[in-house]
C-alpha positions as CSV (number, residue, x, y, z in Angstrom):
1,M,145.4,75.1,88.4
2,E,145.2,72.0,90.5
3,K,147.8,71.6,93.3
4,A,149.4,74.9,92.3
5,E,151.1,75.2,95.7
6,Q,153.4,72.2,94.9
7,Y,155.2,74.5,92.4
8,L,156.1,77.1,95.0
9,K,159.3,77.4,96.9
10,P,159.1,75.7,100.3
11,D,158.8,78.9,102.2
12,R,156.0,80.2,100.0
13,S,152.2,79.6,100.1
14,L,149.3,80.8,98.1
15,A,148.0,82.7,101.2
16,K,151.3,84.6,101.5
17,L,151.2,85.4,97.8
18,D,147.6,86.7,98.2
19,Q,148.7,89.0,101.0
20,V,151.5,90.4,98.9
21,A,149.2,90.9,95.9
22,Q,146.7,92.8,98.0
23,K,149.3,95.4,99.1
24,M,149.3,97.2,95.7
25,S,146.8,97.8,92.9
26,D,147.1,96.1,89.5
27,T,148.3,99.4,88.1
28,E,151.0,99.7,90.8
29,W,152.1,96.1,90.1
30,A,152.2,96.8,86.4
31,R,154.4,99.9,86.9
32,K,156.7,97.9,89.2
33,M,157.0,95.1,86.7
34,A,157.6,97.5,83.8
35,G,160.5,99.1,85.8
36,A,162.0,95.7,86.6
37,K,161.7,94.7,82.9
38,A,163.4,98.0,81.8
39,R,166.3,97.4,84.3
40,L,166.7,93.9,83.2
41,L,166.8,94.8,79.5
42,Q,169.2,97.6,80.2
43,R,171.5,95.2,82.1
44,V,171.4,92.6,79.2
45,K,172.1,95.3,76.7
46,I,175.2,96.5,78.7
47,E,176.5,92.9,79.2
48,S,175.9,91.8,75.6
49,P,179.2,90.8,73.9
50,R,177.8,91.4,70.5
51,P,176.1,94.5,69.0
52,P,172.4,94.3,68.2
53,R,171.4,93.0,64.8
54,S,169.9,95.5,62.3
């Protein structure tokens, strides 16, 4: 993507993101993201004012 850095927050850079990305393997990142997704969905489920549709 051209000029991707313009979409980052002011204190972020592509170089910093690359450093973070190199700290874990793809599998480790996938596990971390799956855990975050599960926590988010659990929180949404708890906070939902209506029961789920069947």
